[in-house]
N, C-alpha and C positions, 0 to 999 in steps of 0.2 A: 488515207485522207482524214479519217476520223481521229486517228492517233495524232496527226499533225495539228488538228484543230484543238485537241485537248492540251497539247504542249503549248500552243500559243496562248490558250486561256490561262494555264498555270503561270506562264511568264508574266502575263498581264496582271494577274492577281498579286504576284510577288512585287512587281514594280509599283503597283498602287499602295501596297503595304508600306514600302520604303518611303514613298512620297508623303504619305500621311504622317509617318514617324518623324521624318525630317521637318515637316511643317509644324508639328506640335513642339518639337525641341526649340525651334526658332521662335515660335509664338510665346513659349514660356520665357525664353531669354528676353524677348521684346517686352513682355508684360513686366518682368522684373526690372527691366531698364527704365520703365516709366514710374516705378514706385519712388516717391520722394525719399532721398537719403538724408537722415537727420544729421549726418556728419558733414554734409556738404551744403553749400549755399544753394537755395532754390533759385531757379530762373524766374523772371517776371511772370511768364505764362504759367509755370507750376504754382507759384504763389497764388495767382488769381484762381486757378483750378481748385487748390486745396481750400482756400478761404471761402470759396463758393459752397463747398460741401459741408464745412464745419459751422454749426450754428452756435452763436454766442450764448453763454450761460445767462439765464434770466435772473435779474436782481429784483426780487419781490419787495425790496425796501420801499419803493415808490407807491406800493399798494397798501401800506400799513394803515390799519383802521384804528383810529383813536376815538374813544368815547369817554364820557365822564362816568367812571366806574362807581357803581354802588353794588357791592358784592357780598357773598357769603362763602365760607370754606366747606369743602366736602372731602372726606377721606375716600380712599379707594374702595373700602368696604361699602360705604354709602352709595357710591356710583354703581356698584354691583348689585345692591339690594333694591330691586325695582320698586317696592312699596315706598321705601323711604326716599328714593331718588325722585320718583314722580310727585311725591308730596312736596319736596323742595322745589321741583320744577314748577309746580303750581303756585307756590309761594312767590317765586320770581315773576311768574307771568301775571300775577294779580296785584303786585305791589310796585313800588318805585325801584325795586331791585332789578339789575340787568346783567349781572356777572356772577360767575362761579370760579373760585380758586380750587383746583382739584389736585390732590396728591398724585404725583407721577413717580417720585422716589421718596419713600418715607424715612422716618427717623432711624430705622435699622438698616437702611440701604436696599430695601426690597422694592421692586418695580410693580406698578399697578397692572401692567399689560405685558404681553409677550413682545420682546424686543428683537431687533435685528442688529443691535450694537454688539460687536465681537466680545468686548470685555464683559458685558452683561451676561452673555451666554457662557463665557468661560468660568465665571465665578458663581453662576447659578442665581443671579439676582432676580430673575424672572421665573424661577422654577415654580413658585407658587403664586403666579399672577392672580390678582383678585378679580379682574374683570375679563371674562372670556369674549364678550361682544363689545369690545372697546370702541371699535369704529362705528358701530351702530349707535352707541351713546353719544359719540361726537357729532354724528349726523343729526340726532335729536336736538342737541344744543344749537346747531347751525340753523335748523328749520325753525326754531323758536327765537332766533335772534339774540341768543344769550352769549355774552362775551366770555370765552374760555381762557383761563389763566392756568398755566402748568406750574405747580409748586414742586421744586426740586430741593431736597435737603442736600446741601452741597458737600461740605467738608466732614461733617459728622457722619461716619459710615462704618458701622461695626463689621458689616459683611465684606466690603471692598478692602478695608484696612487690614482685616484678618487674612483674606485670600491673597492680597497683594501687599505684603509688608514693605516692598521696595518703594511703595507710594505713600506709606503711612508715617505719621509722627512717631519718632523713636525715643527711647530713653538713652541715657548716656552710655549704657552698656550694650546698646544695639538692639534691644527688644522693642516690640510694638508697645507704645505707650497707651494707657487706657485711663479714661476719666472715672469718676466715682461710680458711674452706672455700668462700667465695664465696656464702654463703647470705644472703639478705635476711631481715629480721625485721619483723613487724608491730609498730607502736609501742604499747606498753602504755599510754602516756599518752593516746593517741587513743581516745576511747570509741567512735568509729565503727568502729575496728578490732576491738573486742570482738564486734561483731555477727556477724562471719563464723564464728569457732569456736563461738559459742553457737548459731547457727542449725543448724550441723552436729550439735551435741550434741542439740538438740531433735529433729532427724530421727532420730538414733540411738536416742533414747528411744522414739520411735514404732515403730521396727523391732523392739523387744523387749529392748534392753539395759536392765539393771537398775541400772547405775552408769556414770557418765561420769568418766573419769580424764583430767585435763588434765596433759599432760607439757610440758616446756619452758615452764612457766608462770612465766617469769622474764625478766630482762634478759640480754643477751649476756655471755659470759665472756671471749671472745678477740677478736682483731682490734684495729684502732686505735680504741679507744673515746674517745680524746681529741678526735676530730674530730666526734663525734656532737652533733647538735642535736635535742633531743626536742620542741622547739616551745614555744609559750606555755603549753600545758596543763601543762607540768612545773613551772611557777613555783609555789613554795610548797607542793609536795607531794613527799614522799619516795617512793623506789622501793618500799619495803616497804608503804606505804599504798596505792599504786596496785595492786599485785599482790593485796593483801587485798581491796580494793574489787572488783576483777574477779571473784574467786572468790565473794565474797558475792553479787554481782549475778547471776552464773551460777547460783548455788544458788537464788536467788529465782525466776529464769526457769524452772529445771528442776523445781522442787518440784511444780508442778501436773502434770508428766509422770510423777510417781511414781518418780523415780530419785534415787540418792545421788550426791554429787559428791566426788571425791577429787582430790588434787593430788600429783604427784611432786616431791620436793625433794631437794637434795643431802644426802648423809650427814652432812657436817660441820655442817649446820644444826642438828642435834640437840645440838651441844655449844658452838658459837661463840655469842657474845652479840649480834653485830650481824647485818646482813642480807647480809653478804659482797659488798656492792655489786651484788647481782643481784635484790634485792627479796624475798628469802626469809628472813623472821625468824620463828622458831618461835612465840613467844607471839602475834604479830600474826596469823599464819595459823591458829592453833588455834581461833579463834572465827569464822573466815571460811568454813570448809568442813566436810564431814562426816568425811572420812578424810584423814590425811596419810601419804604413802608415802615415807619416807626411803630413799634408795638406799645402804644400808650395806654395799656390796660391799667385803670386806676388801682386795681387790686395788687399790682406789682410794685407799687411805690411804698417806700418806708414811711413809718409814722413821722409826720412833721414835714414831709417833702413839700417844697414851695410854700412853706408856712402853713400847710393844711394839716391839722392834727390827725385826721383819719381820712386819708386820700380816697379809699374805696367808697366812702359815703358821700364824696363830693365829685362825681364823675365829670360834671361840666368844668369845674375849676381846673382839675388835673389835665384834662384833654386840651382845654383852651390854652393854658399856660405852656404846656409842652409844644403845641403846634405853632402858636403865635411867635414864640422865641425861635423855633426852627425856621419858620418862614422868613423872619427878619434876618437871620444869619445868612441864609442862602441868597436873599435879595441883595445883601451887602457884598457878596462876592464880586470882585472886579475881574471879569473875564469875558472873552469873546466866544468862548465855548458854550454850547447849549447846557443849561442847568436842569437838573432833575426836578420834577414836580414832587410834591409830598402827598402821599395817599396813606393815611394811617390805618393800622389795625385797631379796631375798637372791641369792646368787651360785651358779649352777650352770654354771660354766665354769672352765677353767684359764687363768690369766693368763700365757700363754707369753712375753709381752713382758718379764716380770720374771725370766726364767730367768737371764740374765747378771748382773743386779743382785743377785739373791738368792744365787746360787751354790749351795752345798750346802743352803741353807735353803729352796730352791724346792720346792714340792709341786704335784702334780696333784690336782685336785678329783675326789672320788668319793663314794660313799655315806657314808663317815665324816664328811667335811666338810659334806655336806648336812644330815646329822642333827645335827651340832654346832651349826649355825646355827639350826635349828628349836628345839633345846633352849635356846639362848640367848634366843630370843624368849619362850618360856614362862617361863624363869627371871627375865626382866625384868618379868614381870607382864602380858604381852600375849598375845593369843589368835589373831592372824591373820598371814598371811605370803603372799608371792608370789615366785616364782623367775624370774630372767631368764637366758635363753640366746639370744643374737642369732640363732643358727641353729635354734632351737627343738628342740634335741636334749637331752633331760633324762635324769638318772640314775635309772632306774627303781627300783633297789635302795635309793635314798635315802629313799623314801617308804614309810610303813606300808601293808601290804596290806589291802584291804577285801574280805573273802571273801563279803560279802553282795551285791556287785555282779556282774552277769553279764558275761562276756567276749563282745564283739561280733565273734567270729572271722570270721563271714561277710563282714563289711565289709572285712577285711584281705586276703581272697583275691582 
């Protein structure tokens, strides 16, 4: 009797095992049969089911924040050096200033922070990142309502051009071309080369920057340019068309990230009629980007420019002439497309290299010259400006005080 019961139990267990096995096989087959097959048409019910689960990508373009920028420039090293960073933060908090232009990719192609962009990692562009606590610094800017602008040196890139010669400007014998300083340049005619700075720009947008500023968004100005071969892509297309196409494409890519796109251009672009052989033509650029930033530093104009014998000694006249003409040209463009606003780079440094050339006409820049340039901007009918000083040392008394902002003295101690 006991043996019979054991036999019945064994048979029962075996039958249960096969039943479970059969059910699992059919369940897998059934589950697989319910997966949408991309090679076949969905039924209406399947479409409703799939669309219900998939969330649409958010376009942050509608949340773009636009202010009337009054800014200063910071290098990655300044952002990393707390004493200097907090001193400049205090300057912004206690004056009319409200924005900072911060280096993200510098003149040599090095990144300020540790990046997740594949090519950055491949070529080691962030190997010696200057700022370890980058997100913390971005949060400080956000907390203090400071408008952050990411400066990206675009086509001049010694590191990327050397590590990725397939993307670089070449000589006619196929070698990487270099300018007088030994810098390699990404080839603006090569659309694959566009991807690198744009990927970095997208990452910067995700980190909290509200604007991407492309610098060196042009062709080289020095070096033996007669030996350059831009490749087959350059056939039938001008330099001005290519630079404008890049900026327009970058703006399209960055629009969903909720950021504006600005471009740094030479000061003379505001008054010359051609593209100066570097691809920067005012009218062409005006419909390709959101903001144009001409570098109208008085020190950079040749003797006699605009009828001014010593341009650096007459900052108001140089800035006003350059900007008023640029504004008039852009205002006269007949188009239904949005046109870029003009936000000039102004000068907060003394051009000591002009001392000998200028003689008794040489001047040091101080509050008077800073205020004269700002006045010229407003008199030209513009509302925004940013100041450049390579060492990030700015003339505090050149800016209007903002008594409503609190001084963050504890940060400076």
